[in-house]
C-alpha positions, 0 to 999 in steps of 0.5 A: 485534541489529536487528529483522530479526536478531531475526526470523530467530532467533525465531518471528514471532508473530501480532499481539495487541491488546497488541502492536498497541496498543503500536505507534506509526505510525512503528514500523508503517512501519518494520516494512514497510520492514524487511520489504521489505529482507528480501524484496529480500535473499531472507530471510524471517521465521521464521513458522509459518503454520499456527500463525498460522491458529490464533492468528487464528481468533478475532480479528485485530489488523493493524498496517497497511492497504495499498492496492495494485494487483491486479497479480500481482507486488504482493502486499503480504504477500509484498513486505513479508514479513508473515504472517497477521493482520498487514496489511489488504490492499486491492487494485484495478487502479491502486490507485484510491480509491472510497467502499468502499475509504475505508470499508475504511480507516476500519474498519481504523484506527478500529475495528480499530486499524491504525496505518498506511495505505499507498498502494502504486503500482508500475512498469509498471502496466497500468492506468496504461498503459491510462489514458495510452492512453485505453483504453475497455472496459466497466466498465474505462472508469470505473475508468481515469477515476479516473486522469485527475487523475494524468495531468492533473497531469503537466505536464512532458511535451509533448502529442505524447509523452503516451501509454503509449509514453513510459515517463517519462510513465507513471512520472510519472503513476504517482507522481502517482497515489499522491500524488493518492490520499493527498490524496483520503484526507485530503480525503474521510475526516474520520475518517482525517484527524483520526486522522492529525492527532492522531498515532494513524495515518500515511498514506504512499505507496510505489512498488514497482519490479517489476524489483527488488522494492524499495519507495520510500516517500513520507512527506509 
């Protein structure tokens, strides 16, 4: 019986310190992969969410931290079929990075014991479109500026076709942004970089396809 079958036949309980401690980063990633497979097959683990409310009332032991977009279609708990207390969910338009998000990741891994950091982009991202079209609007301007390195590192598209109208260009920038964010995490957080080097966490990327629900993982 595989992991998904066991989830269907038994109640999925909330993670405890013991179960979190016993997870490897590789197993944490596998849990997300299997959860996404359940999602795209319209299956759900058998959970009692009210019971999980009670079980997490005095503490939480999430196994992963997921940085994703605010897009209404990209709720990490849903697309990875996770319950209360399972993951730290960090959401911001364009799944960009800043000091506060880095601090949140450091808290999740160093202090709260999470074994995985996932940077999750998605197709048809409004923030990526906006950045590709050089949109300027209030505070959004500064946020979209954080996507410029992903645009600049896309060198295959000629200047006349570098806009949000070019779906291939937008897709390439979206993938670049995931990898750029992962590089920044490693460069700007010595804490997370050291934890990854010693094997206590993994830092990986992913791309959610809004048309199918499937997540493609990028493991460097």
